[in-house]
C-alpha atoms as one frame of an Amber mdcrd trajectory, in Angstrom:
protein
  27.548 -27.686   3.999  27.943 -24.390   2.128  25.869 -21.305   3.014  22.754
 -20.956   0.869  21.809 -17.256   0.487  18.221 -16.147   0.983  16.225 -15.920
  -2.217  13.474 -13.293  -1.985  10.164 -14.282  -3.522   8.855 -11.839  -6.127
   6.386  -9.383  -4.550   3.599 -10.392  -6.934   3.809 -14.024  -5.797   3.458
 -13.290  -2.078   0.647 -13.225   0.447  -0.427  -9.593   0.597  -0.240  -8.976
   4.323  -0.362 -10.582   7.757  -1.503  -8.740  10.869   0.427  -9.434  14.089
  -0.501  -8.383  17.610   0.546  -8.979  21.215   3.785 -10.859  20.776   7.511
 -10.724  20.065   8.440 -10.946  16.382  11.771 -12.735  16.250  13.807 -15.066
  14.067  14.181 -18.741  14.873  15.908 -21.130  12.496  16.013 -18.440   9.838
  12.260 -17.785   9.801   9.942 -15.184  11.315   8.269 -16.357  14.507   5.727
 -14.541  16.643   5.958 -15.621  20.288   3.070 -14.556  22.522   3.049 -14.168
  26.308   2.146 -17.815  26.847   5.066 -18.977  24.718   2.981 -20.082  21.752
   4.956 -19.744  18.542   3.368 -18.810  15.237   5.707 -19.394  12.328   5.594
 -17.100   9.296   7.231 -18.484   6.146  10.199 -16.266   5.405   9.909 -14.212
   2.236   6.343 -15.297   1.469   4.632 -12.210   2.884   4.789  -8.782   1.261
   3.832  -6.822   4.349   3.719  -7.508   8.092   1.273  -5.183   9.840   2.440
  -4.743  13.443  -0.452  -3.868  15.709  -0.231  -2.579  19.305   1.478  -4.941
  21.729   4.029  -6.103  19.168   7.774  -6.008  19.787  10.316  -6.585  17.028
  13.838  -7.927  17.486  16.876  -6.596  15.631  17.215  -9.963  13.899  13.633
  -9.738  12.607  14.206  -6.258  11.151  17.388  -7.446   9.450  15.629 -10.490
   8.009  12.725  -8.335   6.788  15.152  -6.064   4.919  16.953  -9.053   3.402
  13.850 -10.755   2.009  11.957  -7.580   1.059   9.165  -7.875   3.616   7.800
  -4.470   4.546   7.218  -3.840   8.249   4.432  -1.382   8.995   3.566  -0.247
  12.505  -0.181   0.329  12.673  -2.882   1.064  15.193  -5.624  -1.318  16.218
  -7.256  -2.998  13.217  -4.902  -1.107  10.950  -6.851   2.126  11.158  -3.688
   4.145  11.813  -0.279   3.928  10.211   2.624   5.132  12.361   5.810   4.097
  10.582   7.156   1.747   7.940  10.380   0.175   6.798  11.656   0.866   3.299
  12.830  -2.285   1.535  12.526  -0.678  -1.886  14.489   2.453  -1.050  17.960
   1.168  -1.909  18.146   2.983  -5.269  17.486   6.524  -6.406  16.692   6.458
 -10.143  12.991   5.872  -9.582  12.827   8.545  -6.895  14.433  11.032  -9.306
  12.020   9.973 -12.045   9.021  10.413  -9.767  10.258  13.814  -8.552  10.839
  15.017 -12.127   7.300  14.053 -13.116   5.828  15.960 -10.191   7.946  19.086
 -10.617   7.146  19.494 -14.322   3.559  20.900 -14.545   2.956  19.407 -18.002
   4.169  15.924 -17.030   2.259  16.048 -13.774  -0.976  16.857 -15.587  -0.394
  13.924 -17.947  -0.032  11.584 -14.974  -3.182  12.933 -13.331  -5.123  12.509
 -16.581  -3.854   8.925 -16.832  -5.025   8.189 -13.291  -8.459   9.607 -14.171
  -8.607   7.382 -17.256  -7.685   4.265 -15.261 -10.083   5.078 -12.457 -13.202
   5.860 -14.466 -12.493   3.984 -17.696 -12.750   7.085 -19.859 -10.433   9.949
 -20.807 -10.399  13.013 -18.595 -12.159  16.116 -19.979  -9.886  18.249 -22.135
  -8.437  21.611 -21.101  -8.894  21.031 -17.378  -6.344  21.876 -14.717  -5.375
  19.494 -11.934  -7.582  21.388  -9.485 -10.529  21.160 -11.881  -9.970  17.418
 -12.398  -9.781  16.979  -8.625 -13.163  18.647  -8.301 -14.707  16.507 -11.052
 -13.367  13.349  -9.425 -14.719  14.401  -6.036 -18.222  14.848  -7.417 -18.143
  11.473  -9.171 -16.868   9.708  -6.043 -19.668  11.176  -3.918 -22.158   9.825
  -6.412 -20.509   6.380  -6.349 -20.657   6.261  -2.535 -24.345   7.177  -2.586
 -25.070   4.537  -5.215 -23.378   1.763  -3.228 -25.140   2.810  -0.012 -28.480
   2.581  -1.828 -27.518  -0.808  -3.279 -26.837  -2.217   0.199 -29.809  -0.477
   1.859 -27.761   1.884   4.029 -28.558   5.403   5.130 -25.757   7.544   3.707
 -24.989  11.055   4.885 -21.639  11.379   3.169 -18.049  10.420   3.850 -17.633
  11.721   7.392 -14.969  10.592   9.819 -12.608  12.005  12.412  -9.131  10.401
  12.569  -8.856  11.557  16.185 -12.210  10.061  17.212 -12.978   6.634  15.767
 -16.424   6.423  17.366 -17.527   9.697  15.758 -18.141   8.009  12.407 -21.243
   5.967  11.662 -20.998   2.252  10.903 -20.560   2.650   7.152 -17.832   5.266
   7.578 -15.997   3.110  10.133 -16.054   0.179   7.710 -14.797   2.411   4.902
 -11.948   3.737   7.054 -10.915   0.221   8.043 -11.063  -0.954   4.416  -9.079
   2.032   3.168  -6.390   1.387   5.793  -5.957  -2.150   4.415  -5.710  -0.878
   0.849  -3.247   1.838   1.837  -1.064  -0.735   3.563  -0.788  -3.000   0.548
  -0.404  -0.022  -1.806   2.395   1.481   0.269   4.105  -1.905   0.331   3.998
  -2.013  -3.470   5.239   1.584  -3.854   8.150   1.058  -1.490   9.038  -2.287
  -3.017   9.093  -0.674  -6.472  11.484   2.034  -5.248   9.175   5.071  -5.231
   8.316   7.550  -2.486   4.873   7.356  -0.834   4.926  11.093  -0.032   5.415
  12.368  -3.612   1.911  12.445  -5.022   0.384  13.915  -8.174  -3.287  14.490
  -7.381  -2.748  14.418  -3.624   0.079  16.395  -2.083   1.466  17.516   1.241
   0.818  14.232   3.063   3.132  11.358   3.988   1.065   8.980   1.814   0.083
  11.254  -1.057   1.191   8.846  -3.787  -0.407   5.948  -1.894  -3.751   7.762
  -2.048  -3.231   8.465  -5.766  -2.681   4.800  -6.611  -5.168   3.338  -4.134
  -7.970   5.568  -5.430  -7.646   3.985  -8.879  -8.732   0.553  -7.621 -10.628
   1.469  -4.463 -14.134   1.108  -5.879 -13.457  -2.238  -7.483 -11.849  -3.737
  -4.371 -12.336  -2.551  -0.795 -15.249  -0.098  -0.973 -17.857  -2.751  -1.921
 -16.469  -4.959   0.872 -16.928  -2.147   3.397 -20.537  -1.452   2.371 -21.411
  -5.162   2.320 -20.156  -5.699   5.859 -21.674  -2.426   7.099 -25.053  -3.683
   5.916 -24.806  -6.905   7.966 -26.354  -6.845  11.410 -24.735  -8.329  14.496
 -21.103  -7.795  13.497 -19.879  -5.524  16.283 -17.317  -4.191  15.983 -17.128
  -4.846  12.218 -13.450  -3.891  11.659 -12.190  -7.466  11.916 -14.665  -8.669
   9.280 -13.711  -5.755   7.046 -10.054  -6.649   7.372 -10.746 -10.294   6.571
 -12.935  -9.289   3.644 -10.178  -7.059   2.268  -7.645  -9.826   2.728  -9.849
 -12.197   0.736 -10.488  -9.721  -2.064  -6.763  -8.981  -2.312  -6.142 -12.679
  -2.880  -9.078 -13.259  -5.234  -8.273 -10.267  -7.436  -4.481 -10.660  -7.084
  -4.272  -7.003  -6.124  -0.586  -7.054  -5.278   0.197  -8.548  -8.678  -1.564
  -5.585 -10.274  -0.167  -2.759  -8.199   3.453  -2.502  -9.333   2.558  -2.686
 -13.072  -0.196  -0.147 -12.358   2.318   2.213 -10.748   4.640   1.882 -13.738
   1.744   2.464 -16.154   0.719   5.646 -14.345   4.245   7.045 -14.289   4.822
   6.175 -17.952   2.056   8.591 -18.957   4.558  11.420 -19.368   6.580   9.466
 -21.917   9.815  10.140 -20.016  12.414   7.424 -19.510  14.094   6.671 -16.214
  17.243   8.788 -15.744  20.517   7.191 -16.748  23.328   6.983 -14.174  25.364
  10.196 -14.037  28.694   9.844 -15.925  30.646  11.091 -12.926  28.952   8.615
 -10.611  31.558   6.555  -8.809  31.053   2.792  -8.723  30.456   1.214  -5.325
  33.598   0.449  -3.348  32.286  -3.044  -2.756  30.144  -4.315  -5.660  26.755
  -5.517  -4.536  25.585  -9.089  -5.061  23.441 -10.059  -8.020  19.847  -9.009
  -7.391  17.626 -12.059  -7.214  14.423 -10.428  -5.964  12.422  -7.448  -7.203
  14.281  -4.276  -8.158  15.201  -2.295  -5.072  15.393  -5.189  -2.620  18.394
  -5.280  -0.376  20.273  -8.548  -0.176  23.036  -9.965   1.943
């Protein structure tokens, strides 16, 4: 019987994410398997998941990392309930043209402003005010977001004292802020998966800058208030759910499926970056061809294969 190569499933057709904890992620019979301490095996269909969130207590075999790279499944090492993100694989980082395109857009002040204005338009459904700098638009957005938080808190009958949280002290935030942090972590995970799969850099942001996930925050903010923020407030308003992070995570998972968030993210990223009207760079004429030609790409652009 001849060898049948793996065929990655398109990112938009996959389950958004699966959280794994307390077990060994390995490969058995060509598929991901999580084996816990009691020997119970949980099979994960290969190539059907966009992102595996590895919580504390998870070990990953070399074979599992290799399989993840081959089928374009992003591995993300996170803290409990996904409220921290420590490291991630990079299945979409096998090409540079999109990275160069993204860097050019950021380094050109005029192009960068066009992208920021486009993000404002997509986020609020109206054009950004004219003759405003990026800093001024950031301030306008901040004021509108505060108002939106207050409105949702009132809608769900919550006492709202503002977005206050301490990444170093989870218990310092009130219930609503804890739910928001947990919900944002879910959205950042799926957004980073989409950015990496599309071949862009999470750290090169337009409105946000200087952080490892600056571009993730840029893109996630566009859809935050129509996806995870209402979920966080709804669960924060329910009594008897302690701690509520698990319900938040499940609620985010459900909304990602219902609204097909992953299907929207990569086109959304391309739409944002097309605001400058600049095409992707062509290969340099002096660029040498690969010594060993790569196989025909059968998954999304940027996926490794073989």
